[in-house]
C-alpha positions as CSV (number, residue, x, y, z in Angstrom):
1,M,46.9,138.5,-189.9
2,N,47.4,137.4,-193.5
3,K,50.3,138.5,-195.6
4,T,48.3,140.5,-198.1
5,K,46.6,142.5,-195.3
6,E,50.0,143.1,-193.6
7,L,51.4,144.3,-197.0
8,I,48.5,146.7,-197.5
9,I,48.8,148.1,-194.0
10,A,52.6,148.5,-194.3
11,T,52.4,150.1,-197.7
12,T,49.6,152.5,-196.6
13,I,51.6,153.5,-193.5
14,K,54.6,154.2,-195.7
15,L,52.5,156.4,-198.0
16,I,50.9,158.2,-195.1
17,K,54.3,159.0,-193.7
18,N,55.4,160.3,-197.1
19,A,52.1,162.2,-197.8
20,G,52.8,164.7,-195.0
21,S,49.9,166.4,-193.6
22,D,46.9,164.9,-195.3
23,P,46.6,161.1,-195.6
24,T,43.2,161.4,-197.2
25,Q,44.9,162.4,-200.4
26,I,46.3,158.9,-200.9
27,T,44.3,157.0,-203.4
28,M,43.5,153.3,-203.6
29,R,45.4,153.3,-206.9
30,D,48.5,154.7,-205.1
31,I,48.3,151.9,-202.5
32,S,47.7,149.3,-205.2
33,K,50.6,150.4,-207.3
34,E,53.0,150.7,-204.4
35,A,52.0,147.3,-202.9
36,G,51.9,145.6,-206.3
37,I,48.4,144.2,-205.7
38,A,44.9,144.8,-207.2
39,V,42.6,147.5,-205.8
40,S,40.0,144.7,-205.3
41,Q,42.4,143.1,-202.8
42,I,42.4,146.3,-200.8
43,N,38.6,146.5,-200.9
44,Y,38.3,142.9,-199.9
45,H,40.3,143.3,-196.7
46,F,39.2,146.8,-195.7
47,A,36.0,147.6,-197.6
48,S,37.0,151.3,-198.1
49,K,39.9,153.6,-198.2
50,E,38.6,155.4,-195.0
51,N,38.6,152.1,-193.1
52,L,42.2,151.3,-194.2
53,I,43.5,154.8,-193.4
54,A,41.8,154.6,-189.9
55,V,43.5,151.2,-189.2
56,C,46.9,152.6,-190.3
57,V,46.5,155.8,-188.3
58,Q,45.5,153.9,-185.2
59,S,48.6,151.7,-185.6
60,M,50.9,154.8,-186.1
61,I,49.4,156.5,-183.0
62,Q,49.8,153.3,-180.9
63,D,53.5,153.5,-181.8
64,V,53.7,157.1,-180.4
65,I,51.8,156.1,-177.3
66,A,54.3,153.3,-176.7
67,L,57.0,156.0,-176.4
68,F,55.3,157.7,-173.4
69,G,57.3,155.7,-170.9
70,M,60.6,156.7,-172.4
71,T,59.5,160.3,-172.4
72,L,58.7,160.1,-168.7
73,R,62.1,158.7,-167.9
74,Q,63.6,161.7,-169.7
75,A,61.6,164.0,-167.5
76,G,64.0,163.2,-164.7
77,E,63.3,164.3,-161.2
78,L,60.4,166.6,-161.8
79,S,57.5,166.5,-159.3
80,P,54.5,164.3,-160.3
81,F,52.5,167.4,-161.3
82,D,55.4,168.8,-163.4
83,K,55.8,165.4,-165.1
84,L,52.1,165.4,-165.9
85,R,52.3,168.9,-167.2
86,H,55.3,168.0,-169.3
87,M,53.5,164.9,-170.8
88,A,50.3,166.8,-171.4
89,N,52.2,169.6,-173.2
90,L,54.0,167.0,-175.4
91,T,50.8,165.2,-176.2
92,F,48.9,168.3,-177.0
93,S,51.7,169.6,-179.2
94,F,51.8,166.2,-181.0
95,L,48.1,166.6,-181.8
96,Y,48.7,170.0,-183.4
97,E,51.9,168.9,-185.2
98,N,50.0,165.9,-186.7
99,E,46.5,167.4,-187.0
100,N,45.1,165.1,-189.7
101,L,46.4,161.9,-188.2
102,S,45.3,162.9,-184.7
103,R,41.9,163.9,-185.8
104,I,41.4,160.6,-187.6
105,S,42.6,158.7,-184.5
106,I,40.4,160.5,-182.0
107,L,37.3,160.5,-184.2
108,T,37.8,156.8,-184.9
109,D,37.9,156.2,-181.1
110,Y,34.9,158.4,-180.5
111,Q,32.8,156.7,-183.3
112,S,33.7,153.1,-182.3
113,G,35.4,153.2,-179.0
114,T,36.8,150.0,-177.5
115,C,38.8,149.3,-174.3
116,G,42.0,148.9,-176.2
117,D,41.7,151.9,-178.6
118,N,44.2,154.8,-178.7
119,T,42.2,156.9,-176.2
120,S,42.2,154.0,-173.7
121,L,46.0,153.5,-174.3
122,T,46.6,157.2,-173.7
123,M,44.5,157.0,-170.5
124,Q,46.6,154.0,-169.3
125,A,49.8,155.9,-170.0
126,Y,48.5,159.0,-168.1
127,F,47.0,157.1,-165.1
128,P,50.2,156.6,-163.1
129,L,51.0,160.3,-163.4
130,I,47.6,161.4,-162.4
131,E,47.5,158.8,-159.6
132,A,50.9,160.1,-158.3
133,V,49.5,163.7,-158.3
134,C,46.3,162.6,-156.6
135,T,48.3,160.7,-153.9
136,E,50.5,163.7,-153.3
137,R,47.5,166.1,-153.1
138,N,45.1,163.7,-151.3
139,I,42.6,163.8,-154.3
140,Q,40.2,161.0,-154.8
141,N,39.4,158.9,-157.9
142,P,42.5,159.3,-160.1
143,Q,40.9,157.0,-162.7
144,R,38.0,159.3,-163.3
145,L,40.3,162.3,-163.3
146,T,42.5,160.6,-165.9
147,Q,39.5,160.2,-168.2
148,M,38.4,163.8,-167.7
149,V,41.9,165.2,-168.5
150,V,42.4,163.1,-171.6
151,L,38.9,163.7,-172.9
152,T,39.1,167.4,-172.2
153,L,42.4,167.7,-174.2
154,Q,41.0,165.7,-177.1
155,G,37.8,167.7,-177.1
156,A,39.6,171.0,-177.0
157,F,41.8,169.8,-179.9
158,L,38.8,168.8,-182.0
159,R,37.1,172.2,-181.3
160,S,40.1,174.4,-181.6
161,N,38.3,176.7,-184.0
162,V,35.4,177.2,-181.6
163,I,37.8,177.8,-178.7
164,K,39.6,180.4,-180.7
165,E,36.4,182.2,-181.6
166,E,34.6,182.0,-178.2
167,L,37.5,182.1,-175.8
168,H,40.0,184.0,-177.9
169,M,42.6,181.3,-177.3
170,D,44.6,180.1,-180.2
171,L,45.6,176.5,-179.4
172,H,47.8,176.4,-182.5
173,N,50.0,178.8,-180.6
174,P,52.4,176.9,-178.4
175,A,52.3,179.4,-175.5
176,E,48.5,179.6,-175.5
177,R,48.4,175.8,-175.8
178,A,50.6,175.5,-172.7
179,A,48.4,178.0,-170.8
180,F,45.4,175.9,-171.7
181,V,47.0,172.7,-170.5
182,D,48.0,174.4,-167.2
183,S,44.4,175.6,-166.7
184,V,42.9,172.2,-167.4
185,L,45.4,170.5,-165.0
186,Q,44.9,173.1,-162.3
187,Q,41.1,172.9,-162.7
188,Y,41.0,169.1,-162.2
189,L,43.9,168.5,-159.9
190,N,43.7,171.3,-157.2
Protein backbone atom coordinates (compact mmCIF):
# COMPACT_ATOMS: atom_id res chain seq x y z
CA MET A 1 0.00 0.00 0.00
CA ASN A 2 1.36 3.44 -0.78
CA LYS A 3 2.39 5.82 1.98
CA THR A 4 -0.29 8.45 1.24
CA LYS A 5 -3.05 5.85 1.41
CA GLU A 6 -1.61 4.46 4.68
CA LEU A 7 -1.47 8.00 6.10
CA ILE A 8 -5.09 8.66 5.13
CA ILE A 9 -6.26 5.41 6.75
CA ALA A 10 -4.22 5.93 9.93
CA THR A 11 -5.44 9.52 10.25
CA THR A 12 -9.06 8.55 9.66
CA ILE A 13 -8.89 5.73 12.23
CA LYS A 14 -7.47 8.20 14.75
CA LEU A 15 -10.31 10.63 14.01
CA ILE A 16 -12.91 7.84 14.23
CA LYS A 17 -11.59 6.81 17.64
CA ASN A 18 -11.73 10.43 18.79
CA ALA A 19 -15.16 11.06 17.23
CA GLY A 20 -16.88 8.72 19.62
CA SER A 21 -20.17 7.30 18.53
CA ASP A 22 -20.64 8.62 15.00
CA PRO A 23 -17.78 8.39 12.49
CA THR A 24 -19.98 9.80 9.73
CA GLN A 25 -19.61 13.23 11.33
CA ILE A 26 -15.94 13.33 10.29
CA THR A 27 -15.47 15.49 7.21
CA MET A 28 -13.01 15.17 4.34
CA ARG A 29 -11.61 18.52 5.45
CA ASP A 30 -11.04 17.14 8.97
CA ILE A 31 -9.08 14.25 7.50
CA SER A 32 -7.21 16.49 5.08
CA LYS A 33 -6.23 18.94 7.79
CA GLU A 34 -5.15 16.25 10.26
CA ALA A 35 -3.12 14.34 7.64
CA GLY A 36 -1.66 17.46 6.06
CA ILE A 37 -2.73 16.48 2.56
CA ALA A 38 -5.20 17.79 -0.01
CA VAL A 39 -8.80 16.57 -0.12
CA SER A 40 -8.15 15.59 -3.73
CA GLN A 41 -5.62 12.98 -2.52
CA ILE A 42 -8.28 11.40 -0.32
CA ASN A 43 -10.75 11.35 -3.22
CA TYR A 44 -8.11 9.89 -5.52
CA HIS A 45 -7.44 6.94 -3.20
CA PHE A 46 -10.95 6.29 -1.87
CA ALA A 47 -13.44 8.03 -4.21
CA SER A 48 -15.69 9.01 -1.29
CA LYS A 49 -15.72 9.58 2.43
CA GLU A 50 -18.09 6.64 2.84
CA ASN A 51 -15.62 4.27 1.15
CA LEU A 52 -12.79 5.56 3.33
CA ILE A 53 -14.83 5.24 6.54
CA ALA A 54 -15.86 1.68 5.54
CA VAL A 55 -12.22 0.67 4.93
CA CYS A 56 -11.17 2.12 8.29
CA VAL A 57 -14.04 0.57 10.22
CA GLN A 58 -13.33 -2.82 8.65
CA SER A 59 -9.70 -2.51 9.79
CA MET A 60 -10.74 -1.51 13.31
CA ILE A 61 -13.20 -4.41 13.62
CA GLN A 62 -10.56 -6.86 12.31
CA ASP A 63 -8.36 -5.78 15.23
CA VAL A 64 -11.20 -6.62 17.63
CA ILE A 65 -11.81 -10.01 15.99
CA ALA A 66 -8.10 -10.78 16.36
CA LEU A 67 -8.58 -10.56 20.15
CA PHE A 68 -11.13 -13.41 20.20
CA GLY A 69 -8.44 -16.01 20.90
CA MET A 70 -7.20 -14.13 23.96
CA THR A 71 -10.77 -13.78 25.19
CA LEU A 72 -11.29 -17.52 24.91
CA ARG A 73 -8.12 -18.27 26.85
CA GLN A 74 -9.44 -16.03 29.62
CA ALA A 75 -12.67 -18.07 29.69
CA GLY A 76 -10.71 -20.78 31.45
CA GLU A 77 -12.24 -24.18 32.09
CA LEU A 78 -15.78 -23.47 30.98
CA SER A 79 -17.66 -26.11 29.00
CA PRO A 80 -17.64 -25.64 25.22
CA PHE A 81 -21.24 -24.37 25.32
CA ASP A 82 -20.48 -21.91 28.14
CA LYS A 83 -17.41 -20.65 26.24
CA LEU A 84 -19.62 -20.12 23.20
CA ARG A 85 -22.23 -18.34 25.30
CA HIS A 86 -19.50 -16.15 26.85
CA MET A 87 -18.07 -15.25 23.43
CA ALA A 88 -21.50 -14.58 21.92
CA ASN A 89 -22.45 -12.30 24.80
CA LEU A 90 -19.17 -10.39 24.51
CA THR A 91 -19.60 -10.04 20.76
CA PHE A 92 -23.23 -8.98 21.00
CA SER A 93 -22.37 -6.45 23.72
CA PHE A 94 -19.55 -5.06 21.56
CA LEU A 95 -22.04 -4.48 18.74
CA TYR A 96 -24.28 -2.40 20.99
CA GLU A 97 -21.41 -0.54 22.68
CA ASN A 98 -20.06 0.40 19.25
CA GLU A 99 -23.30 0.67 17.30
CA ASN A 100 -22.25 2.95 14.46
CA LEU A 101 -18.97 1.15 13.78
CA SER A 102 -20.66 -2.25 14.00
CA ARG A 103 -23.48 -1.20 11.69
CA ILE A 104 -21.00 0.10 9.08
CA SER A 105 -18.95 -3.09 9.28
CA ILE A 106 -21.89 -5.49 9.01
CA LEU A 107 -23.61 -3.55 6.24
CA THR A 108 -20.35 -3.32 4.28
CA ASP A 109 -20.02 -7.11 4.53
CA TYR A 110 -23.65 -7.60 3.51
CA GLN A 111 -23.36 -5.25 0.54
CA SER A 112 -20.09 -6.56 -0.84
CA GLY A 113 -19.28 -9.73 1.04
CA THR A 114 -16.02 -11.54 0.46
CA CYS A 115 -14.49 -14.65 1.98
CA GLY A 116 -12.07 -12.56 4.06
CA ASP A 117 -14.47 -9.90 5.34
CA ASN A 118 -15.22 -9.29 9.00
CA THR A 119 -18.26 -11.55 8.98
CA SER A 120 -16.14 -14.39 7.59
CA LEU A 121 -13.40 -13.70 10.16
CA THR A 122 -16.01 -13.76 12.92
CA MET A 123 -17.30 -17.10 11.65
CA GLN A 124 -13.75 -18.47 11.58
CA ALA A 125 -13.28 -17.40 15.20
CA TYR A 126 -16.60 -18.98 16.25
CA PHE A 127 -16.20 -22.22 14.31
CA PRO A 128 -13.94 -24.05 16.82
CA LEU A 129 -16.36 -23.23 19.63
CA ILE A 130 -19.40 -24.38 17.74
CA GLU A 131 -17.55 -27.45 16.46
CA ALA A 132 -16.67 -28.39 20.06
CA VAL A 133 -20.31 -28.01 21.13
CA CYS A 134 -21.46 -30.06 18.13
CA THR A 135 -18.95 -32.81 18.91
CA GLU A 136 -20.02 -32.88 22.55
CA ARG A 137 -23.73 -33.00 21.64
CA ASN A 138 -23.43 -35.16 18.51
CA ILE A 139 -24.83 -32.41 16.24
CA GLN A 140 -24.05 -32.44 12.53
CA ASN A 141 -22.69 -29.66 10.30
CA PRO A 142 -20.97 -27.18 12.64
CA GLN A 143 -19.93 -24.99 9.71
CA ARG A 144 -23.56 -24.33 8.72
CA LEU A 145 -24.51 -23.76 12.37
CA THR A 146 -21.65 -21.28 12.73
CA GLN A 147 -22.99 -19.26 9.83
CA MET A 148 -26.52 -19.43 11.20
CA VAL A 149 -25.50 -18.24 14.68
CA VAL A 150 -23.34 -15.35 13.47
CA LEU A 151 -25.82 -14.18 10.84
CA THR A 152 -28.71 -14.42 13.32
CA LEU A 153 -26.89 -12.24 15.86
CA GLN A 154 -25.91 -9.72 13.19
CA GLY A 155 -29.44 -9.61 11.79
CA ALA A 156 -30.94 -9.17 15.25
CA PHE A 157 -28.51 -6.32 15.92
CA LEU A 158 -29.45 -4.58 12.67
CA ARG A 159 -33.17 -5.01 13.40
CA SER A 160 -33.13 -4.20 17.12
CA ASN A 161 -35.87 -1.62 16.77
CA VAL A 162 -38.18 -4.14 15.04
CA ILE A 163 -37.41 -6.82 17.64
CA LYS A 164 -38.24 -4.35 20.39
CA GLU A 165 -41.55 -3.47 18.76
CA GLU A 166 -42.62 -6.96 17.68
CA LEU A 167 -41.09 -9.20 20.35
CA HIS A 168 -41.00 -6.67 23.19
CA MET A 169 -37.34 -7.48 23.75
CA ASP A 170 -34.95 -4.55 24.19
CA LEU A 171 -31.58 -5.75 22.95
CA HIS A 172 -29.98 -2.55 24.24
CA ASN A 173 -30.66 -3.95 27.72
CA PRO A 174 -27.79 -6.30 28.72
CA ALA A 175 -30.06 -8.78 30.53
CA GLU A 176 -32.49 -9.03 27.62
CA ARG A 177 -29.55 -9.26 25.20
CA ALA A 178 -28.11 -12.19 27.19
CA ALA A 179 -31.53 -13.90 27.19
CA PHE A 180 -31.72 -13.47 23.42
CA VAL A 181 -28.21 -14.94 22.94
CA ASP A 182 -29.18 -17.92 25.12
CA SER A 183 -32.36 -18.51 23.13
CA VAL A 184 -30.46 -18.38 19.81
CA LEU A 185 -27.78 -20.79 21.02
CA GLN A 186 -30.34 -23.17 22.55
CA GLN A 187 -32.41 -23.07 19.35
CA TYR A 188 -29.49 -23.97 17.08
CA LEU A 189 -27.44 -26.21 19.37
CA ASN A 190 -29.90 -28.47 21.15
